[in-house]
ZAMAR-645255 format. One record per residue (C-alpha): residue in one letter; y, z, x. Coordinates in steps of 0.2 Angstrom, whole numbers, padded with zeros to 4 digits, always signed. Layout:
% ZAMAR-645255
AYZX/...
% end
This chain:
% ZAMAR-645255
M+0087+0012-0075/S+0082+0021-0059/K+0077+0015-0042/P+0062+0021-0031/V+0065+0037-0017/R+0067+0031+0001/P+0064+0044+0015/L+0082+0043+0020/A+0092+0055+0032/A+0100+0072+0022/F+0119+0065+0025/L+0117+0048+0015/I+0128+0051+0000/L+0116+0047-0014/V+0104+0060-0009/L+0119+0074-0007/A+0126+0067-0024/V+0109+0073-0033/L+0105+0089-0023/A+0123+0096-0026/C+0117+0094-0047/D+0102+0102-0043/L+0093+0087-0046/P+0076+0080-0038/V+0083+0066-0027/P+0082+0049-0040/P+0077+0032-0034/I+0089+0025-0023/S+0092+0010-0013/L+0103+0006+0002/P+0109-0007+0012/T+0102-0010+0030/Q+0105-0022+0045/V+0096-0037+0056/V+0096-0054+0048/G+0077-0054+0045/T+0067-0070+0046/V+0066-0081+0032/A+0048-0088+0029/P+0044-0107+0022/P+0035-0107+0006/A+0017-0102+0006/S+0002-0110-0005/P-0003-0100-0018/D-0016-0085-0013/P-0031-0085-0026/N-0033-0066-0024/R-0014-0063-0029/V-0013-0074-0043/G-0015-0068-0062/T-0019-0049-0055/A-0024-0042-0070/V-0018-0024-0076/A-0030-0010-0069/Q-0039-0002-0082/T-0027+0015-0080/L-0010+0019-0072/T-0007+0036-0064/A+0010+0044-0067/A+0018+0057-0058/A+0017+0074-0065/P+0026+0091-0061/G+0022+0098-0044/G+0016+0082-0037/D+0000+0081-0048/V-0006+0065-0052/A-0012+0062-0070/T-0021+0048-0075/V-0016+0039-0090/P-0023+0024-0101/A-0015+0006-0097/A-0012-0008-0109/T-0023-0022-0111/A-0024-0035-0098/A-0019-0051-0104/S-0011-0066-0097/S+0002-0071-0111/T+0006-0067-0129/P-0006-0075-0142/E+0001-0089-0151/G+0007-0082-0169/T+0006-0062-0164/A+0021-0054-0171/T+0035-0052-0158/L+0042-0034-0155/L+0053-0036-0142/P+0067-0047-0140/R+0060-0053-0122/A+0046-0048-0110/L+0049-0032-0102/Y+0046-0027-0085/Y+0045-0010-0075/I+0037-0003-0061/A+0022+0008-0063/P+0007+0017-0051/D-0007+0006-0052/S-0025+0014-0052/A-0025+0019-0035/G-0007+0028-0038/I+0001+0014-0028/T+0019+0008-0037/Q+0019-0010-0043/V+0028-0022-0054/F+0021-0023-0072/R+0026-0034-0087/I+0024-0030-0104/E+0026-0047-0117/P+0037-0047-0132/D+0021-0043-0142/G+0023-0026-0137/K+0005-0024-0129/T+0001-0038-0120/S+0003-0033-0102/R-0003-0037-0083/Q+0000-0033-0066/L+0009-0043-0054/T+0011-0037-0038/S-0004-0029-0028/E+0006-0022-0014/S-0004-0010-0003/G+0011-0002+0003/G+0019+0000-0016/V+0035-0011-0021/S+0051+0001-0020/D+0067-0012-0027/Y+0064-0027-0041/D+0072-0039-0049/V+0066-0053-0063/S+0075-0071-0062/P+0085-0074-0079/V+0080-0091-0078/D+0061-0092-0076/G+0056-0076-0075/G+0049-0075-0057/V+0051-0058-0048/A+0058-0054-0032/Y+0053-0037-0023/V+0053-0026-0008/A+0037-0022+0001/N+0033-0016+0016/N+0050-0018+0023/Q+0049-0038+0016/L+0058-0049+0003/L+0046-0055-0008/H+0045-0068-0022/I+0031-0072-0036/N+0032-0082-0050/K+0030-0073-0066/D+0010-0074-0067/G+0010-0066-0050/S+0005-0083-0041/E+0014-0092-0026/R+0016-0075-0017/V+0029-0079-0004/V+0039-0068+0011/L+0058-0074+0009/V+0063-0059+0022/E+0054-0049+0035/G+0063-0035+0040/G+0052-0027+0055/E+0047-0010+0059/V+0059+0004+0050/D+0069+0013+0063/Q+0066+0032+0055/N+0079+0040+0063/N+0092+0028+0057/P+0083+0019+0041/F+0100+0011+0034/L+0101+0001+0049/S+0085-0009+0047/T+0076-0007+0029/V+0077-0021+0017/S+0082-0014-0001/S+0090-0021-0018/P+0086-0039-0023/V+0097-0046-0036/F+0094-0062-0045/S+0113-0072-0048/S+0114-0079-0067/D+0108-0097-0061/G+0092-0089-0051/L+0097-0099-0036/T+0103-0085-0026/L+0098-0067-0021/A+0109-0054-0015/Y+0103-0042-0008/G+0104-0026+0006/Y+0100-0030+0023/K+0112-0026+0038/G+0124-0025+0024/L+0128-0037+0009/Q+0116-0053+0011/F+0112-0068+0000/Y+0097-0077+0000/S+0097-0096-0005/F+0082-0104-0012/T+0090-0120-0010/T+0092-0119+0010/R+0079-0106+0012/E+0092-0095+0023/S+0101-0079+0022/Q+0119-0077+0024/L+0128-0060+0031/A+0143-0057+0019/I+0150-0040+0021/E+0142-0030+0037/N+0138-0012+0038/Q+0150-0001+0046/V+0141+0014+0054/D+0148+0026+0068/E+0137+0031+0085/V+0138+0049+0085/G+0125+0051+0101/G+0108+0054+0105/G+0103+0036+0095/L+0109+0043+0078/M+0120+0032+0068/V+0133+0040+0054/P+0137+0028+0039/R+0156+0025+0039/E+0152+0011+0022/L+0137+0004+0017/Y+0136-0010+0005/S+0122-0013-0007/P+0122-0025-0022/E+0119-0018-0039/S+0120-0031-0054/Y+0128-0048-0056/S+0141-0049-0072/P+0132-0057-0086/D+0143-0075-0084/G+0139-0074-0065/T+0155-0073-0058/K+0155-0057-0050/L+0143-0044-0042/L+0144-0026-0043/V+0141-0018-0026/T+0140+0002-0022/L+0148+0009-0006/S+0141+0023+0003/Y+0149+0034+0015/Y+0143+0049+0025/E+0153+0060+0011/G+0155+0051-0006/A+0150+0034-0015/S+0159+0020-0025/S+0158+0004-0031/A+0165-0012-0026/I+0167-0030-0037/Y+0162-0044-0025/Y+0167-0061-0031/P+0156-0073-0021/A+0167-0090-0025/T+0182-0083-0014/S+0171-0070-0005/S+0183-0056-0011/L+0180-0036-0012/V+0189-0028-0027/R+0190-0010-0022/L+0189+0004-0036/T+0208+0012-0040/G+0210+0028-0052/G+0198+0038-0062/E+0201+0054-0050/G+0181+0062-0052/A+0174+0047-0058/L+0154+0043-0055/I+0156+0025-0055/C+0142+0021-0042/C+0122+0025-0040/D+0114+0016-0054/E+0125+0023-0067/V+0136+0008-0071/E+0133-0008-0083/W+0142-0023-0086/S+0149-0028-0104/A+0142-0041-0112/D+0159-0051-0109/S+0158-0050-0091/A+0176-0042-0090/S+0172-0023-0088/L+0160-0010-0082/Y+0154+0007-0090/S+0151+0020-0081/A+0143+0037-0087/S+0137+0054-0080/A+0127+0067-0090/T+0127+0080-0075/A+0138+0091-0067/G+0138+0098-0050/M+0148+0088-0036/F+0154+0074-0048/S+0159+0076-0066/P+0151+0072-0082/G+0159+0059-0094/L+0162+0042-0096/W+0174+0028-0090/R+0178+0010-0090/V+0182-0002-0075/D+0193-0017-0076/A+0184-0030-0066/A+0197-0041-0063/T+0208-0026-0056/G+0195-0013-0052/E+0208-0001-0062/V+0197+0013-0069/T+0200+0023-0084/T+0194+0038-0091/L+0187+0036-0108/I+0179+0052-0110/P+0183+0067-0100/G+0170+0079-0091/D+0179+0095-0097/A+0177+0098-0115/G+0187+0114-0115/G+0181+0133-0118/G+0167+0131-0104/R+0159+0116-0114/F+0158+0099-0107/N+0156+0081-0112/A+0140+0071-0106/A+0134+0053-0107/R+0122+0041-0102/E+0117+0022-0103/A+0134+0015-0109/Y+0134-0003-0115/L+0148-0013-0124/A+0136-0024-0134/P+0141-0043-0140/D+0146-0034-0156/G+0160-0026-0147/Q+0155-0010-0149/L+0150+0003-0136/Y+0132+0011-0137/F+0129+0026-0126/F+0120+0043-0127/F+0131+0057-0130/G+0131+0077-0131/T+0142+0092-0128/V+0135+0107-0116/S+0140+0124-0115/S+0141+0128-0097/P+0152+0143-0093/E+0148+0141-0075/G+0151+0122-0075/M+0134+0115-0071/F+0121+0106-0078/N+0108+0093-0078/R+0098+0092-0095/A+0110+0088-0106/P+0105+0088-0126/L+0110+0070-0130/Q+0110+0058-0143/P+0112+0040-0147/V+0131+0036-0153/R+0140+0020-0156/S+0157+0019-0154/A+0174+0007-0153/P+0177+0001-0135/D+0186+0017-0132/G+0171+0028-0133/V+0179+0040-0146/T+0185+0029-0162/D+0173+0029-0175/R+0159+0037-0166/T+0144+0039-0175/T+0127+0045-0172/L+0112+0033-0173/S+0098+0048-0171/T+0098+0067-0171/E+0087+0068-0159/D+0088+0077-0143/F+0086+0067-0129/S+0088+0081-0117/L+0073+0072-0105/L+0078+0055-0107/N+0076+0047-0087/E+0080+0030-0092/A+0087+0016-0109/L+0088+0000-0110/W+0097-0007-0124/T+0090-0024-0132/P+0104-0039-0127/D+0110-0035-0147/A+0108-0017-0144/S+0098-0015-0162/F+0087-0004-0152/A+0083+0004-0135/V+0067+0004-0125/I+0066+0024-0116/A+0059+0031-0105/T+0056+0050-0107/A+0050+0063-0094/P+0036+0072-0098/A+0041+0089-0090/Q+0058+0095-0088/E+0056+0093-0069/V+0052+0074-0070/Y+0067+0065-0066/Q+0061+0047-0064/G+0053+0037-0075/G+0041+0043-0090/Q+0032+0035-0105/A+0040+0020-0110/E+0044+0018-0130/V+0054+0007-0142/L+0068+0018-0151/Y+0073+0013-0166/F+0089+0019-0177/D+0082+0014-0195/G+0070+0029-0197/R+0055+0017-0190/Q+0043+0028-0179/R+0043+0025-0162/V+0033+0012-0153/V+0024+0016-0136/L+0024+0003-0123/A+0018+0010-0109/P+0014+0027-0104/F+0022+0027-0087/A+0038+0015-0083/Q+0054+0015-0073/Q+0067+0001-0068/M+0065-0007-0083/K+0074-0025-0085/W+0071-0037-0098/G+0064-0055-0092/P+0072-0072-0097/
% end
């Protein structure tokens, strides 16, 4: 899953890492500073409640052009008795009829769709409550919340005006729900936690920055939440530096931060890390070669120790590339994998195929489909890994989002869910 682009300074690590790989800048989310005002609950706004999907969506095309594509039919819920295609409702971000990014939801029937937000400035980041399907999202430098039907729009945090010279100091970002739905982690002056019980925010870890003169600041270490573990006891946090990025594991119960060790050259950051179903480990995979190495790694959530499962260098000018690794409840590791010939040691569109293996990524590795997925931009495994929803780029130069389709591994044809989607997430 990827996050939307922000106009951040060129020195910020996530931008640097991508440019080094000769990729367009992917969606990123960096933490920021200043404690915002927590708004009281608001009454339902009739203009916001139940906003239907527009008849068209606009998807970004190569070269900055905008291509108009038809949207799914709007409806409020899955009709009773309708066959279920998806295990849960699917949420995602896509442009509305005016080309402004909004949050949409597709019901489990795979057909019924509705637009949930109508923000004039567009939605950048969002997350879905695992309890009731409510949505927390960032728009106009505010942290907001709506019910699953789009009603009861409430401003939780007001970020104010963004300092364009030092945007990481004043930008709201990265909302992440806790497993019980009562807490919202987000980035704002550091790692913040908003309580739906007290309706107040608490700054847990403050961003570390250095002033370099002329009113400019340089990040020493920034903190941005990524995802809670399935059991809700741990929070994956991205650490961003002036040069470089990594991850750490935050334990809310003890307010402790476990930093990673080992795995030199591993890409353990930047929206490329997934929790195992048992919450004991994380898996990170990289399918590009440039500033970071390609490969597959496992992180012990208790100690932070990083283990290389598949090294990037396969020898003889060949490299191992992997993406979207997920250790499912059946104890098997599912991911997209391929070996690339690249004497110069740089590539960004590896030919990938979905595979299944033992947790080490190597033992009993079986190819699930021989199709080439070099244009894969995003993949969301079902909780039991029985199939995946993928977003495939319409062209080589497009690196964010794409047509959302159900990808089966038993010979059935793909099912198109949406003409364009990014940041795909399952609802409860």
